C-alpha positions in Angstrom: 123.3 96.2 92.0 120.8 96.5 94.8 117.0 96.2 94.5 115.2 99.5 93.9 113.2 100.8 96.8 110.0 99.8 95.0 111.2 96.3 94.4 112.4 96.0 98.0 109.0 97.2 99.3 107.1 94.7 97.0 109.3 91.8 98.1 109.0 92.8 101.8 105.2 93.0 101.5 104.9 89.6 99.8 107.3 87.8 102.2 105.9 89.4 105.3 102.4 88.1 104.4 103.8 84.7 103.4 105.8 84.2 106.6 102.8 85.3 108.7 100.5 82.9 106.9 102.8 79.9 106.7 103.4 79.6 110.5 100.3 79.2 112.7 100.2 81.5 115.7 100.0 78.6 118.1 103.6 77.4 117.1 105.4 80.7 116.7 107.2 80.1 120.0 108.7 77.0 118.3 109.3 78.2 114.7 109.5 81.5 112.9 109.9 82.4 109.3 111.7 85.6 108.2 113.8 87.0 105.4 116.8 89.1 104.8 117.4 91.4 101.8 121.0 92.2 100.9 121.7 94.0 97.7 120.0 92.1 94.9 119.6 88.9 97.0 116.7 87.8 99.2 116.9 84.9 101.6 113.9 83.1 103.2 114.9 81.9 106.6 113.4 79.5 109.2 114.3 80.1 112.9 114.0 77.7 115.8 115.0 78.0 119.4 118.2 76.3 120.6 117.6 73.0 122.5 119.7 74.1 125.4 118.6 77.7 125.6 115.2 78.7 124.3 116.2 82.4 124.3 118.7 81.7 121.5 117.3 81.2 118.1 119.1 79.6 115.2 118.5 80.5 111.5 118.4 78.1 108.7 118.2 79.2 105.1 115.3 77.8 103.1 115.6 79.5 99.7 117.5 82.3 98.0 116.2 84.6 95.3 118.4 86.9 93.2 117.4 89.6 90.9 119.3 90.2 87.6 118.6 93.7 86.6 120.2 93.4 83.2 117.6 90.8 82.1 114.8 91.7 84.6 114.7 88.2 85.9 114.5 86.6 89.3 116.5 83.4 89.9 115.8 80.8 92.5 118.4 78.8 94.5 118.2 75.9 96.9 120.8 74.6 99.4 122.1 71.1 99.1 123.9 69.0 101.8 127.1 70.9 101.0 125.4 74.1 102.3 126.1 75.8 99.0 123.5 77.5 96.9 122.5 75.7 93.7 120.2 76.8 90.9 116.8 75.3 91.5 116.6 73.3 88.2 112.8 72.6 88.0 112.0 76.4 87.9 115.2 78.4 87.9 113.9 81.8 86.9 110.9 84.0 86.4 110.1 87.6 85.7 107.9 87.7 88.8 109.2 87.2 92.4 105.8 85.9 93.3 106.0 83.1 90.8 109.2 81.8 92.5 107.8 82.2 96.0 104.8 80.1 94.9 107.2 77.5 93.7 109.0 77.4 97.1 105.6 77.1 98.8 104.4 74.3 96.6 107.9 72.6 96.9 107.2 69.8 94.4 110.7 68.3 94.9 110.8 68.5 98.7 114.1 70.5 98.6 112.7 73.6 100.5 110.4 72.2 103.2 111.3 68.5 103.2 
């Protein structure tokens, strides 16, 4: 089930502000943050220009959030070396999307930002 229009607007507002604040203006020609919302899933993405053609940008997934409408809970996932999504064990779920975004920002395990 897809996010409601209100949920999508709230998530978009939070992530737009987060992406803008996280990357200083002076380096936005080298790195960008963005996101994609599909159904009940939201991916936080980092983009960098190709080494051989700076007009081509490549995306890398940073984190995935999924909303479970039945329980009203957001779940957080990280990507391992196998490039598959795994539940983020230290803080796998929350009722608030903002709580999980804060966890990604703090990144106490180094899985999201290295």
